[in-house]
N, C-alpha and C positions, 0 to 999 in steps of 0.2 A: 695388547695384537693378538687377533683374532687364526687362532688354531687349527691344524690340519685337519680336514673332515673326510676321515675315510666310509667306504661306501655299506652298506650294512645289506648280511645276505643271510642264508634258513641251513641254521647246521644244519650235520647231519651227523647223526650223535653214532653210525660206523665205521667212522673214519676217524681219526685223531682228532681231537679242537684246535688243539694246538697249530697244525698243520691246518685245515683251513683256516682260520685266521691269522697265517701268515700268509699263505697265499692271498688274501682279502687284503689283507696291508698293499701287499706286494702290487699285487693291479693297480690298487687306487698310485699306489704312488709314482708306477712306470707309466699312467696315465692320464697323472692329475696339470692341468695347464702351469704356463712356465711363471706366472702370476701368484698360482698360490702359494703361503705360505708353507716356512718348511720349518717348521716346530711341531710336534704330536701334541695329542692330548698327553695328559698323565696315565700311566698305569690301571688306576685305579680307574679313571673315565674310559681309556677300553676296554677296559675291562667290563664294564658296565653295557655298554655300548653293542659286543658280543653278547653278553648274559654270560660269558667265564667267568674263572675263578682271576685273582690276578695270576696263584703258578703259571696257568696257562699263559694268560696273556706275557710273564716275564717268558716265558719258552720262546712264543711266536716272538716274538722283541729276537730272541738271542738271534735266533735263523735268521732274521733276514740284515743284523749285525753280523752275521758269519761271513755273508754274501754278500759285506758292504755297502747298502743299501745305507742304513744310517748305523748314526753313532751314539751313546747314548754318554750324557757329564752328569754326574752326581753335582746335586743340586739345580743344575741350568735343564735338565733335562735331554730329551730324546730328541732330532733333529734328522729328518731326509739331507743328504750327501750332495750339496748342489750339484756332482756329479752322474748322479743317477741320469740312468738312461737303460732304453733295452737296444738290449744287442744288435749289430745291423742283418736289415731285414736281409732277406733270400731272393734277392729280383727272379722274376721268373719272364726272360726273353719270345718273343714271337711274336705274328700277325695279329687283328680284331678279329681276323675271320676264324681264329684258331680260336678265340676267347667265345666268341662267339658261339661255335661248335658245343662247346664246355658246357655252356650252361640252359642247351637247347636240349630237349628229350623228360624233359619234368612238364608231370602237370602242372597249375598253377594257380593257389586260390590270392588275387589280392585282397585283402585284407582291412585296412585301410589305406585313404592319402587328402591329400590337403596339406592348405598353408602349414610348416611350425618355424619359431622364431629360430634363429642362427646362433646352434650353443658356443662353450665356449670347445667344445672335441671338432665343433664345423669350422669356427671364424679365423682357421690359418687358412682355409682352404678359399670359402664366399667371404673377405675381408670386406668387402664394396656391398658386403648385402646384410640387409639385419632380415630374410624369413625368404627361405626356398618350397623348395613343392616337395615335400615329400610321400614317399612308398612306402607301405607292408607288404610285403606277400610272404605266402608259404609253397615251397612246392616239395612236391614230392612222386615216385618212383611212378611208372607213367606204371606196369607191371598186377604193382600189387597196391597201391593207393598208399603206402605207406608213408609217411612225414620226409623226406632228409636237411631241408636245411629250412631257415626263414631269412628273408633279405630284406633291408634299407636304401631306399634310395633315395641320394638328397640332389637335389635339380634346380638348376638355374631355374628361377621362375618363365623368363621370355622362351623356353625349348621345354617350358611341359606345357607351355599353352599349343603348340604347335601339333599336339597328340591326342585323341582318345586315351585315357590312362586302360582302357581294356587291350587296349593292344600287348599292356602287359600282361595279361594270361595269355597269349598267344603267341606272344618271341620274351628272346630276352631284353633289356635297356640298352644295351649299346646295339644290338639289332632296331630299335626301334630311335633308336637318337640319330642311329647313319646310312638309315632304308625309309624312316616314315617323315622326321623331325629336318632330314635332308643336312644333318647336322657334320662337317669337318671331323673328322675324328683324328688328333695329331698320334698321342701316345697314349695308353693303359701303363699305372704301377701298380704292381700284388703283392700283397704283403701277406704275410699266414704267421697265423701265433697259435699255441696251444692255449685251451684255457680252459676250464670245470663252468658248466651250467649251469647257467641264473635262476629262478623260477620262472621269468617268459618261455627261456630255453627247452626248459627243462618239460614245460605244459607244452609247448605248438610239437616235439618233436617227440615228446613222451617216450620221454631215457629220465634215467634214476637223478634227481638233482645234487647237482658236484662231480658227475660223471663225465668224462671228455669228450670236450669239440673241439672244433679246428676254427677259428674267426677270422675270415679273410677281411680282407680291406682292400677295392679297389678306388682307384681314385681315376675316373677318364675328361684328358687335357684336351684343348681345341687345340687347332695348328698356332694360335695366337700366345699358345701358352695358359690360357684362365681355363681354369677347373669347371666342366663342365656335372661333373653330377661323381658322388662319394655313395660306394656300395659297400653296407656292411651288410656279412653272410655270413654264417653261426651255421653250421655243418657239422651232423656230428661222426662224431668220428670212429663208429665200428661202422660204417656208408663210406667215408672217404680218403683216399688218404692223397697225399700231390708228391709227384713226380717232376723229377730238374732232368734234362738234356743237355750236356754241352759238347762240342762237335770237338775234336779236336783238331787247332788249323799247323 
């Protein structure tokens, strides 16, 4: 049986190693595909994967066991709990115009764009597609030029053909889809999670590796219910906060 394969990370020696390893494993467990195996590699293999001692690995696994994400069985091994899932997201409700306004007011550099295969993470959103159009942008503060977030958008190819990629250096994707491509947007769902900066994010946003960041996922649906765009944006944790206002009725 194929074993679970965790993501690799570069460890920061200023933070407890067991904590960094447990957080990396936690992210891999919660972000896994439903088809991934539930069995984890042995302690020795995991320790070798992360470059830590077996004792450190045991401490990291105990943290996940205490959280209820894994169970450990003598002679049988360590298994992900089938019910291990992310907590329910906070849903932010508002108008498309409000979302466009929040995404405006920044300098934007288009780092790359092109067709990419639909990955496992995207397959639930685009079950009918083999490829999507991908756009990677770096955005910064207009006044200081300091990078504040980097965004990856994944758009249906037939919609990508309706606009010039350079439009994304001037406007948010939501505005481009609606006002340039002429797409009727039905709704947008937002999810915000706390994460630690991976090597790419740390380099692009000029922050220390494993420093706190906010990971935003925005899924844009058409009026027919189809997913039009999936945006994944990593924000500097020291530059952004998200607030929700609820009207009492």
